[in-house]
C-alpha positions, 0 to 999 in steps of 0.5 A, spaced: 450 478 508 447 484 506 449 486 514 456 486 513 456 490 507 453 495 510 458 495 515 463 495 511 459 501 507 458 504 514 466 504 516 468 507 509 463 513 510 465 514 517 472 514 519 473 521 514 467 524 519 472 523 525 478 525 523 474 532 520 475 534 527 481 530 529 486 534 524 492 538 528 496 536 523 495 535 515 499 532 509 497 533 501 501 529 497 501 526 490 506 521 486 507 518 480 509 511 479 513 506 472 515 499 471 516 495 466 512 488 465 511 482 460 508 486 454 508 493 456 508 497 462 504 499 469 503 505 471 500 509 476 498 515 480 497 517 486 493 523 491 494 522 498 490 525 505 493 525 511 491 527 518 494 526 525 491 529 531 495 529 538 489 526 542 493 527 550 499 525 552 499 518 550 494 516 545 494 520 537 489 518 531 492 518 524 487 518 517 490 518 510 486 518 505 488 515 499 486 515 490 490 511 485 490 509 477 492 504 475 493 503 468 495 497 464 498 498 458 495 491 454 489 487 456 490 484 462 486 478 458 492 478 455 496 475 461 491 470 461 488 466 455 492 462 451 493 465 444 489 471 445 488 476 439 490 483 443 488 489 440 493 492 445 488 497 449 489 500 456 486 496 462 485 500 468 483 501 475 481 505 481 483 504 488 479 508 494 482 507 500 481 510 507 486 507 513 486 510 520 490 508 525 489 509 532 495 509 536 496 508 544 503 509 549 501 503 555 508 505 558 514 510 557 517 502 554 510 499 550 505 502 544 500 499 541 497 500 534 492 498 531 489 499 525 484 498 520 482 499 513 476 500 507 479 500 500 475 500 495 478 497 488 475 496 481 476 496 475 469 499 470 464 500 476 464 500 484 460 495 487 459 493 495 463 487 494 469 491 492 471 494 497 475 490 503 477 491 509 484 490 512 489 493 518 491 489 525 493 490 531 502 492 533 506 492 538 512 496 538 517 495 545 522 499 546 529 495 548 534 501 549 536 508 548 537 504 540 533 499 539 526 497 538 521 491 535 515 491 532 509 485 533 503 483 529 498 481 525 495 485 519 490 484 513 495 485 508 494 484 499 502 483 499 501 477 496 496 479 492 490 477 495 487 479 503 491 475 507 491 475 515 498 475 516 504 478 522 508 483 522 514 485 525 522 489 525 527 491 529 529 498 529 537 500 530 538 508 531 546 508 528 546 515 530 541 521 530 543 520 522 543 513 521 537 508 522 535 501 520 529 497 520 530 489 518 522 486 518 516 484 514 513 487 509 517 493 509 525 495 511 528 500 510 536 503 511 536 511 511 541 516 512 540 524 514 545 529 512 541 534 513 534 537 515 533 537 508 537 530 506 534 523 506 536 517 502 534 510 504 535 504 501 527 500 502 526 493 500 519 493 500 513 486 500 508 489 494 501 488 492 494 490 491 487 486 489 481 488 484 475 484 482 474 484 474 468 488 471 467 484 466 469 477 469 473 473 464 471 467 461 478 462 461 480 455 455 477 450 460 471 456 462 473 457 467 468 465 469 475 469 473 473 475 476 478 476 481 486 479 479 491 480 484 499 483 483 504 482 488 512 483 487 519 485 491 521 492 490 528 494 491 530 502 491 535 506 493 530 514 496 533 521 495 528 526 499 529 533 499 525 538 504 525 544 499 522 548 505 518 548 511 512 545 507 514 542 501 518 536 499 520 532 494 522 525 493 525 521 487 526 513 487 528 508 483 530 501 483 529 494 481 522 488 483 522 481 483 518 475 484 513 479 479 505 475 478 498 477 477 494 472 480 487 470 477 482 467 481 475 465 480 470 469 484 470 463 490 478 462 490 477 455 488 479 456 480 487 459 481 492 462 476 500 464 477 502 469 472 510 470 473 512 477 470 519 478 468 523 482 473 525 488 471 526 497 474 521 500 477 522 509 477 517 513 480 517 521 483 512 524 489 511 531 492 508 532 498 506 539 501 506 538 510 501 545 513 
């Protein structure tokens, strides 16, 4: 167990070191998002840095760091305990993500993507048990100049807990302006009427998972130490290229199948709490160099 924890921590520390010596391009992004839930709202603020390196003609390396602060405008206990006397104080969660992706072009039509994504998701105090390693493998096969497919398997949290799931997508390029991607966990239809304006319709399965600190004791005396959040987002996006470096993105839409997933440490006790569907809105600012 100690060896596994040491490996997780080593991955989180070493991967940024690799990217420092491999950066060829980078992007800095700031994002803020809000959406209503039953007793309040979820507000998120995220800042990230994306590094990209062309190693040679067939290999590329990317590394993305993100910090996300999530605030639920009510106590999380009110969604779990019956007759809970809420103080209406906020619940805060923190997330650190360090995603690493290696891409290899096997042939002119076949490409392999390997990804590893150590994450730290915690409420108050950061512990080694808060580190989860996500990622997987995906193959992209070009069918012809306008069509390709993606097939893979990844460890993700799109349903509110870490799971190994298949990924797939069919990609079709109608012309230089319109592109379609149909798949899981993401689908997209994009249209660009100029080099400055891009419109997108997206359908995304999204989710996250956090350790609770302290744990919540339920009415039947179970100790709940984990909470996950999952939903399906359907959104319309508009991205404006202000100049060669600055981009602004507006996204609004509707989220369905919202759910809190509570569980104990060993996931013997699991409690799902459905949430009402509702709107979602976010603004992003990106700087590319």
